[in-house]
C-alpha positions, -999 to +999 in steps of 0.1 A: +281-082-404+284-052-381+298-031-409+270-042-431+244-031-405+261+002-402+256+008-439+220-004-440+207+016-410+211+050-427+196+037-459+166+024-440+162+057-422+163+076-455+137+053-471+114+057-440+117+095-440+111+097-477+080+075-475+067+095-445+071+128-463+057+114-495+027+102-475+021+136-460+022+153-494-002+128-509-027+132-480-026+170-483-030+170-520-059+144-521-076+163-493-079+194-515-091+173-544-117+156-523-130+188-507-131+207-539-129+184-570-136+213-593-109+236-580-088+233-611-118+239-635-130+268-614-096+286-614-092+279-651-124+298-659-115+329-640-101+351-668-105+387-655-099+406-623-129+427-613-111+459-621-102+449-657-136+434-666-152+452-696-183+474-692-210+452-705-247+462-711-273+439-725-310+437-734-332+427-705-338+392-720-301+386-717-299+394-679-294+359-667-267+353-693-245+383-686-248+378-649-236+342-653-208+352-676-194+377-651-196+352-623-177+326-643-151+349-657-143+368-625-153+344-598-176+370-583-214+373-586-225+407-596-256+419-614-248+434-648-267+464-661-295+459-686-314+485-706-335+491-737-318+485-770-319+523-779-302+532-746-275+505-751-267+518-786-264+554-773-241+543-745-219+523-769-216+553-793-207+576-763-181+552-750-201+547-718-199+510-722-174+486-740-197+458-750-233+458-762-254+427-764-285+434-784-309+416-809-311+425-845-309+462-849-337+484-863-330+505-893-330+536-870-304+520-847-282+510-876-284+545-890-274+559-856-243+538-855-233+547-890-239+585-885-217+584-854-187+583-876-173+554-857-166+518-868-182+489-850-179+451-852-206+425-844-204+388-835-233+363-832-238+353-796-271+334-791-306+328-805-341+336-792-375+337-808-409+352-806-432+324-795-469+319-791-485+302-762-519+289-753-535+268-725-526+231-727-563+221-730-565+239-764-567+213-792-547+236-815-511+227-819-502+248-849-511+281-865-500+296-898-484+330-900-516+341-918-538+328-889-518+349-865-523+380-885-560+374-888-563+367-851-545+398-840-561+420-866-596+409-854-606+390-885-606+357-867-622+357-832-631+320-826-609+290-824-633+270-846-622+292-875-587+277-873-598+241-867-604+242-830-634+241-807-662+267-807-645+290-782-638+328-782-602+337-788-587+359-761-557+374-779-533+391-754-511+419-765-480+437-752-478+474-744-472+497-773-435+506-777-422+475-758-396+454-775-418+423-778-447+443-792-423+458-818-412+423-827-449+413-831-456+443-853-425+440-875-421+402-878-457+390-877-482+417-885-459+436-910-483+459-929-515+449-910-527+469-881-534+451-848-569+454-833-572+477-803-563+458-772-590+455-745-577+464-711-580+429-696-561+415-726-531+438-723-502+422-705-479+447-688-447+428-691-432+394-701-433+380-665-470+387-662-479+361-688-465+333-666-474+348-632-495+324-612-518+353-601-523+366-636-557+362-652-539+352-684-523+322-668-539+290-679-571+309-690-591+289-715-593+302-750-564+327-748-533+332-768-503+353-761-467+358-772-434+364-755-397+356-760-386+319-759-360+327-732-386+343-710-409+314-714-382+288-706-360+306-681-379+334-664-412+318-655-411+281-665-382+271-642-390+237-628-358+237-608-372+265-587-407+251-585-422+274-612-441+255-638-462+270-666-488+245-680-492+266-712-479+250-744-460+266-772-475+266-807-458+256-839-460+282-866-463+271-903-457+236-889-423+244-875-420+241-837-399+266-817-371+242-807-334+249-802-326+231-834-351+251-854-338+284-840-302+275-848-310+267-884-334+296-886-363+275-899-386+287-871-401+319-888-397+343-858-362+335-848-341+363-833-303+365-832-285+383-804-252+400-812-221+413-794-212+447-807-179+465-799-160+495-812-135+485-839-109+507-823-103+481-796-067+468-801-060+431-804-055+415-771-072+441-749-098+432-723-127+438-746-114+415-773-103+389-747-139+389-735-153+385-770-128+357-777-138+339-746-175+340-754-169+327-789-149+298-776-161+264-764-158+277-728-181+306-737-206+283-754-206+261-723-214+292-701-242+301-724-257+266-721-253+266-683-272+299-681-301+282-700-296+299-734-289+286-769-252+284-779-244+287-816 
C-alpha cells in the first residue's frame, strides 16, 4: 500500500500541474478573444506595410473608397490623394503614381495614353451613375431621356408639360468644365446645347446640392443632377445624421438602383476602372494590390465603404 502511494503521488502531482498550466493558457487565450474577437480577421486583412503600399490616386468621387482600402490593407488610416481625371492620367504616364482609379476615359485621355508609347492595363472596380433628384413632394417619379434634354435645353419649363403639376421647373446645372457637367453634356444632352444657367440655379459643387443651407435643398419645383455615390454617401448619410429628403427619379422607367447599375440597364451608368502600367512584373506590390481589390476581400471592402462591388 505504501509503495502504491509512492507511485501515485508523483502521478497526481503531474496531473495537477498539467491541469493548472493548461488552465492558465486557456484563460490567457480566451481573454484575447473576448477583448478583441476580430483580431484574427483584422490581422488577415493587413496585406501591406506602409512603405510598400503603392502610390494610388483616384477621382474625387472615389475618395471614401481609397481611404477605406488603405486603412484595411495597412492597418493605418491615411487620406489618399484625389485629383481630376486629366491630372491622374498625366501622373500615371509620368510614373508619378502606380495606380489610377478613374471613370470611363474621354477620347482625349485615351489618346494621351496611347501617344505616350507605354502600355497600360485596366480592370473594372465599381459602378456609379449620373442621377437626377427632385423634392419629395414632386408628383413626378420618372422622366424620359428626351424629357431631360428638353428641360435642360429650355424647351420644357413647367412640370405640367411632363405630367406633373402646374409649377415652374427650376433646373439646376453644374459649373462648366466640371466632371459631372461633362457627363451631363456627353451622356444626356449629346448634340443639344444646354440653356444658359441662371446664377441662382448654378450649383458650385456636388456637396452643395445636399447642403442644408443651400437654396436648392428641398426647394419646390427644382431638379438637379449629381453622382449616385455623392447622393448616397456624401450628403445622405443617415448614420451621421445627414438626411436628404430629395428623391431620385427613374429615367426611361429604369430606377437608379445597385442592380440596374450592375447590369447597365440604368441609362447613365458609369464604370470606374483601375489602370496600371503593363510593365509591372507579376507579384509586385502594384499587382498584389490589384489582385486584392478584385478578390472577395476587395469586394467586401468596397461594400463596407458604401460603394457598389462588381
